[in-house]
C-alpha positions as YAML, in Angstrom:
chain: A
units: angstrom
residues:
- id: 1
  name: MET
  ca: [0.00, 0.00, 0.00]
- id: 2
  name: CYS
  ca: [1.25, 3.47, -0.84]
- id: 3
  name: ILE
  ca: [0.45, 6.52, 1.21]
- id: 4
  name: GLY
  ca: [0.31, 10.02, -0.26]
- id: 5
  name: VAL
  ca: [-0.12, 13.31, 1.50]
- id: 6
  name: PRO
  ca: [-1.81, 16.42, 0.10]
- id: 7
  name: GLY
  ca: [0.02, 19.68, -0.44]
- id: 8
  name: LYS
  ca: [-0.63, 23.05, -2.04]
- id: 9
  name: VAL
  ca: [1.89, 24.16, -4.65]
- id: 10
  name: VAL
  ca: [3.46, 27.51, -3.78]
- id: 11
  name: SER
  ca: [6.12, 27.65, -6.51]
- id: 12
  name: VAL
  ca: [7.14, 25.76, -9.64]
- id: 13
  name: ASN
  ca: [10.62, 25.61, -11.11]
- id: 14
  name: GLY
  ca: [10.97, 23.33, -14.13]
- id: 15
  name: ILE
  ca: [10.48, 19.72, -13.01]
- id: 16
  name: ALA
  ca: [10.36, 20.68, -9.33]
- id: 17
  name: ALA
  ca: [7.95, 22.50, -7.08]
- id: 18
  name: THR
  ca: [7.61, 23.66, -3.50]
- id: 19
  name: ALA
  ca: [4.45, 22.56, -1.74]
- id: 20
  name: ASP
  ca: [2.91, 23.48, 1.59]
- id: 21
  name: VAL
  ca: [2.14, 20.23, 3.43]
- id: 22
  name: MET
  ca: [0.26, 21.03, 6.64]
- id: 23
  name: GLY
  ca: [2.39, 24.13, 7.22]
- id: 24
  name: THR
  ca: [5.74, 22.64, 6.18]
- id: 25
  name: LEU
  ca: [7.33, 23.55, 2.85]
- id: 26
  name: VAL
  ca: [8.66, 20.55, 0.93]
- id: 27
  name: GLU
  ca: [10.45, 20.20, -2.38]
- id: 28
  name: VAL
  ca: [8.80, 17.73, -4.74]
- id: 29
  name: GLY
  ca: [9.42, 16.43, -8.22]
- id: 30
  name: THR
  ca: [6.80, 17.19, -10.86]
- id: 31
  name: ILE
  ca: [7.80, 14.82, -13.64]
- id: 32
  name: PHE
  ca: [4.48, 12.94, -13.31]
- id: 33
  name: ILE
  ca: [2.42, 16.16, -13.28]
- id: 34
  name: PRO
  ca: [4.12, 18.53, -15.76]
- id: 35
  name: GLU
  ca: [0.96, 20.66, -16.03]
- id: 36
  name: VAL
  ca: [1.05, 21.61, -12.32]
- id: 37
  name: LYS
  ca: [0.86, 25.31, -11.47]
- id: 38
  name: VAL
  ca: [0.98, 27.51, -8.38]
- id: 39
  name: GLY
  ca: [-2.19, 27.11, -6.34]
- id: 40
  name: ASP
  ca: [-2.84, 23.50, -7.40]
- id: 41
  name: TYR
  ca: [-3.34, 20.83, -4.76]
- id: 42
  name: ILE
  ca: [-1.35, 17.67, -5.30]
- id: 43
  name: ILE
  ca: [-0.84, 14.26, -3.74]
- id: 44
  name: ILE
  ca: [2.81, 13.65, -2.81]
- id: 45
  name: HIS
  ca: [4.44, 10.25, -2.39]
- id: 46
  name: ALA
  ca: [8.15, 9.59, -1.89]
- id: 47
  name: GLY
  ca: [9.07, 13.15, -2.82]
- id: 48
  name: GLN
  ca: [7.13, 13.15, -6.08]
- id: 49
  name: GLY
  ca: [3.91, 14.88, -7.01]
- id: 50
  name: MET
  ca: [1.72, 12.02, -8.19]
- id: 51
  name: SER
  ca: [-1.56, 13.70, -9.14]
- id: 52
  name: ILE
  ca: [-3.43, 16.97, -9.05]
- id: 53
  name: VAL
  ca: [-6.56, 16.89, -6.88]
- id: 54
  name: ASP
  ca: [-9.34, 19.34, -6.16]
- id: 55
  name: GLU
  ca: [-9.23, 21.60, -3.11]
- id: 56
  name: GLU
  ca: [-12.12, 19.86, -1.36]
- id: 57
  name: TYR
  ca: [-10.41, 16.46, -1.55]
- id: 58
  name: ALA
  ca: [-7.09, 17.93, -0.35]
- id: 59
  name: LYS
  ca: [-8.70, 19.64, 2.65]
- id: 60
  name: LEU
  ca: [-10.66, 16.54, 3.66]
- id: 61
  name: SER
  ca: [-7.53, 14.42, 3.37]
- id: 62
  name: THR
  ca: [-5.54, 16.93, 5.45]
- id: 63
  name: GLU
  ca: [-8.21, 16.84, 8.17]
- id: 64
  name: GLN
  ca: [-7.98, 13.05, 8.25]
- id: 65
  name: TRP
  ca: [-4.17, 13.15, 8.53]
- id: 66
  name: ARG
  ca: [-4.46, 15.60, 11.44]
- id: 67
  name: GLU
  ca: [-7.00, 13.37, 13.19]
- id: 68
  name: LEU
  ca: [-4.65, 10.40, 12.81]
- id: 69
  name: SER
  ca: [-1.73, 12.32, 14.27]
- id: 70
  name: ASN
  ca: [-3.85, 13.58, 17.20]
- id: 71
  name: ASP
  ca: [-4.92, 10.02, 17.98]
- id: 72
  name: ARG
  ca: [-1.26, 9.03, 18.25]
- id: 73
  name: LEU
  ca: [-0.23, 11.80, 20.68]
...
């Protein structure tokens, strides 16, 4: 099973981008999503942007990640 986390793209530079993942900026590859642009929400796995998703899906997924982390604390 693969696990991906949602992030919001804040900058794009060629085949790389910076995404905001729950308040942390991460560098990700964009080779699988060359059409990505600033403001898009993406699913990130192993340092690579895997797909572009809509804002509603990204926010719901982020809420679920936060709930999981709160359950573990």
